[in-house]
C-alpha positions as CSV (number, residue, x, y, z in Angstrom):
1,X,39.5,-85.3,14.7
2,X,36.2,-85.2,12.8
3,X,35.2,-82.0,14.7
4,X,38.6,-80.3,14.4
5,X,37.7,-78.3,11.2
6,X,34.5,-77.1,12.9
7,X,36.5,-76.0,16.0
8,X,39.1,-74.2,13.8
9,X,36.4,-72.3,11.8
10,X,34.6,-71.4,15.0
11,X,37.8,-69.9,16.4
12,X,38.4,-67.9,13.2
13,X,34.8,-66.6,13.1
14,X,35.2,-65.4,16.7
15,X,38.6,-63.8,16.1
16,X,37.3,-62.0,12.9
17,X,34.3,-60.8,14.8
18,X,36.4,-59.5,17.6
19,X,38.7,-57.7,15.1
20,X,35.9,-56.1,13.2
21,X,33.9,-54.9,16.2
22,X,36.9,-54.0,18.4
23,X,36.1,-56.6,21.1
24,X,39.1,-57.7,23.2
25,X,39.3,-61.5,23.1
26,X,41.2,-64.1,25.2
27,X,41.8,-67.8,24.8
28,X,38.5,-68.7,26.6
29,X,36.5,-66.6,24.0
30,X,38.2,-68.4,21.1
31,X,37.5,-71.8,22.6
32,X,33.8,-70.8,23.2
33,X,33.6,-69.9,19.5
34,X,35.2,-73.2,18.5
35,X,32.8,-75.3,20.6
36,X,29.8,-73.3,19.2
37,X,30.8,-74.3,15.7
38,X,30.3,-78.0,16.5
39,X,27.6,-77.5,19.2
40,X,25.0,-79.7,17.4
41,X,27.4,-82.6,17.2
42,X,28.5,-82.0,20.7
43,X,24.9,-82.2,22.0
44,X,24.1,-85.2,19.8
45,X,27.1,-87.5,20.0
46,X,29.0,-86.5,23.2
47,X,26.4,-87.8,25.7
48,X,26.4,-91.2,24.0
49,X,30.1,-91.5,23.9
50,X,30.5,-90.4,27.6
51,X,28.0,-93.0,28.6
52,X,30.2,-95.6,26.9
53,X,27.8,-96.2,24.0
54,X,28.3,-96.0,20.2
55,X,26.3,-93.5,18.1
56,X,23.9,-95.3,15.7
57,X,21.6,-94.1,13.0
58,X,21.7,-90.7,11.3
59,X,22.3,-88.1,14.0
60,X,21.3,-85.4,11.4
61,X,17.7,-86.3,12.0
62,X,17.7,-85.3,15.7
63,X,16.3,-82.1,17.0
64,X,19.7,-80.4,17.5
65,X,20.2,-80.7,13.7
66,X,17.0,-78.8,12.9
67,X,18.1,-75.3,11.9
68,X,14.6,-73.7,12.2
69,X,14.4,-74.9,15.8
70,X,18.0,-74.5,16.9
71,X,19.0,-71.2,15.3
72,X,16.3,-69.1,17.1
73,X,17.3,-70.7,20.4
74,X,21.0,-70.0,19.7
75,X,20.1,-66.3,18.9
76,X,18.1,-66.0,22.1
77,X,20.9,-67.6,24.1
78,X,23.5,-65.2,22.5
79,X,21.2,-62.2,23.2
80,X,20.9,-63.2,26.9
81,X,24.7,-63.6,27.1
82,X,25.1,-60.1,25.6
83,X,22.7,-58.6,28.0
84,X,24.5,-60.2,30.9
85,X,28.0,-59.3,29.7
86,X,27.1,-55.9,28.3
87,X,28.6,-56.8,24.9
88,X,26.0,-55.3,22.6
89,X,25.1,-58.0,20.0
90,X,28.6,-59.6,19.7
91,X,27.8,-63.1,21.1
92,X,24.4,-63.1,19.4
93,X,26.2,-62.7,16.1
94,X,29.1,-65.1,16.9
95,X,26.9,-67.9,18.2
96,X,24.4,-67.8,15.3
97,X,27.1,-67.6,12.7
98,X,29.1,-70.5,14.2
99,X,26.0,-72.8,14.5
100,X,24.8,-71.7,11.0
101,X,28.2,-72.6,9.6
102,X,27.9,-76.1,11.2
103,X,24.7,-76.8,9.4
104,X,26.2,-75.6,6.1
105,X,29.2,-77.9,6.7
106,X,26.8,-80.8,7.1
107,X,25.5,-80.4,3.6
108,X,26.6,-82.9,0.9
109,X,28.6,-80.2,-1.0
110,X,30.9,-79.9,2.0
111,X,31.2,-83.6,2.9
112,X,28.1,-83.9,5.1
113,X,25.1,-86.2,4.9
114,X,22.5,-83.5,4.6
115,X,20.3,-81.2,6.7
116,X,16.5,-80.8,6.8
117,X,16.6,-77.0,6.6
118,X,12.8,-76.8,6.5
119,X,11.9,-79.1,9.4
120,X,9.2,-79.2,10.9
121,X,7.6,-78.3,7.6
122,X,9.6,-80.9,5.7
123,X,12.0,-83.7,6.8
124,X,13.7,-83.8,3.4
125,X,17.3,-82.8,3.0
126,X,18.0,-79.6,1.0
127,X,21.3,-78.3,-0.3
128,X,22.7,-76.3,-3.2
129,X,22.8,-79.3,-5.5
130,X,19.9,-81.5,-4.2
131,X,16.3,-80.5,-3.7
132,X,14.0,-82.4,-1.3
133,X,16.0,-85.6,-0.8
134,X,14.5,-88.1,1.6
135,X,16.9,-89.0,4.4
136,X,17.9,-92.7,4.6
137,X,16.5,-94.6,7.6
138,X,20.1,-95.4,8.5
139,X,23.4,-93.9,7.4
140,X,25.6,-95.6,4.7
141,X,27.9,-96.8,7.5
142,X,27.8,-96.6,11.3
143,X,29.9,-94.1,13.3
144,X,32.7,-96.4,14.2
145,X,33.1,-97.7,10.7
146,X,33.0,-94.1,9.3
147,X,35.7,-92.9,11.7
148,X,37.9,-95.9,10.9
149,X,37.4,-95.5,7.1
150,X,37.9,-91.8,6.8
151,X,40.0,-90.7,9.8
152,X,42.4,-93.5,10.8
153,X,44.2,-93.0,7.5
154,X,45.1,-90.1,5.2
155,X,42.0,-89.8,3.0
156,X,40.5,-86.9,1.1
157,X,38.2,-86.2,4.0
158,X,40.8,-86.3,6.8
159,X,43.5,-84.3,4.8
160,X,41.0,-81.7,3.7
161,X,39.4,-81.2,7.1
162,X,42.7,-81.3,9.1
163,X,44.3,-78.9,6.6
164,X,41.4,-76.4,6.7
165,X,41.1,-76.8,10.5
166,X,44.8,-76.1,10.9
167,X,44.7,-73.0,8.7
168,X,41.6,-71.5,10.3
169,X,42.7,-72.3,13.8
170,X,46.1,-70.7,13.2
171,X,44.6,-67.7,11.5
172,X,42.2,-67.1,14.4
173,X,45.0,-67.3,17.0
174,X,47.2,-65.1,14.8
175,X,44.5,-62.4,14.8
176,X,44.3,-62.3,18.6
177,X,47.8,-63.2,19.6
178,X,50.9,-63.4,17.3
179,X,52.7,-65.8,15.0
180,X,54.4,-68.0,17.6
181,X,51.4,-69.7,19.2
182,X,49.7,-70.0,15.7
183,X,52.8,-71.8,14.4
184,X,53.0,-74.1,17.5
185,X,49.3,-75.0,17.1
186,X,49.8,-75.8,13.5
187,X,52.8,-78.0,14.2
188,X,51.0,-79.9,17.0
189,X,48.0,-80.4,14.8
190,X,50.0,-81.9,11.9
191,X,51.9,-84.1,14.4
192,X,48.6,-85.3,15.9
193,X,47.2,-86.2,12.5
194,X,50.4,-88.1,11.6
195,X,50.1,-90.0,14.9
196,X,46.5,-90.9,14.3
197,X,47.2,-92.0,10.7
198,X,50.0,-94.3,11.7
199,X,49.7,-95.6,15.3
200,X,46.0,-95.3,16.0
201,X,45.1,-97.0,12.7
202,X,47.4,-99.9,13.5
203,X,45.6,-100.4,16.9
204,X,42.2,-100.6,15.2
205,X,43.2,-103.1,12.6
């Protein structure tokens, strides 16, 4: 659930890009945009979870959460995809926008722990409100505790991100398809959130 808002925003970014540039999009394209919007977390956390482990420490201090390193690689990858697909600069723009959004979402103003925008020149976290904050050696709480505290119950974080994720996902699908699938996705998302807040929380207590 914690990646749901990122996925929804990525879908919307892709749909808006397709609308503005007249690119015909399908479900696969929207999913690619969704995954691009939480690519840094996917590269960081997914391998650990798939191996049966538990993420520890501050994953915002890994190489895939270093914008000055990752964004040029993302732009290059998007450009290569555009050359192969003959799609001008569409995927270069979509990929870089989605990943850039992810880093912005990781800033404290939007509920994240912080991002070292200037690494390798500085390992400090920078944001709109905070300048040059030293990252903690370990996060305030481990991953499992954070999920349990913020996502297995209706909290400000879970309600905000589920709500925004639902709206952006629905809007993106609406731009490409029509109201019916957007409505169904919204209903399924809300039902899923209610399930997690009720049954899944009880299992983990």
